[in-house]
C-alpha positions in Angstrom: 102.3 141.6 95.5 102.4 137.8 94.9 99.4 137.3 97.2 97.4 139.9 95.2 98.3 138.2 92.0 97.3 134.8 93.3 94.0 136.1 94.6 93.3 137.7 91.2 94.1 134.4 89.5 91.9 132.4 91.8 89.0 134.9 91.4 89.3 134.7 87.6 89.4 130.8 87.7 86.3 130.8 89.9 84.5 133.2 87.5 85.4 131.0 84.5 84.4 127.8 86.3 81.1 129.3 87.5 80.1 130.3 83.9 80.9 126.9 82.4 78.2 124.5 81.2 77.6 121.3 83.1 79.4 119.4 80.3 82.5 121.6 80.4 82.6 121.1 84.2 82.4 117.4 83.9 85.2 117.4 81.3 87.4 119.4 83.7 86.6 117.1 86.5 87.5 114.0 84.4 90.8 115.5 83.2 91.8 116.3 86.8 90.9 112.8 88.0 92.8 111.2 85.1 95.8 113.3 85.7 95.8 112.3 89.3 95.5 108.6 88.4 98.5 108.9 86.0 100.5 110.7 88.6 99.8 108.2 91.3 100.6 105.2 89.0 104.1 106.7 88.3 105.0 107.0 92.0 107.3 104.4 93.6 105.6 101.9 95.9 107.3 103.3 99.1 106.1 106.8 98.4 102.6 105.5 97.7 102.6 103.7 101.0 103.8 106.8 102.8 101.2 109.1 101.2 98.4 106.5 101.6 99.5 105.8 105.2 99.4 102.1 104.5 101.6 99.7 106.5 104.7 98.9 104.5 104.7 95.4 103.1 107.4 93.0 104.4 109.1 90.7 101.9 
């Protein structure tokens, strides 16, 4: 039942996105990018290094 609900939600989201104007699509893209930036700025450095697969800095 959950899979069917998620599939329906995904189909509806795709339909809505497909029918948006180019300006609306750009707005959505910018909002997602900005939210991602804010989220990554709030993460601790160790977690950023782990997710970014960077070498940990030694003090």
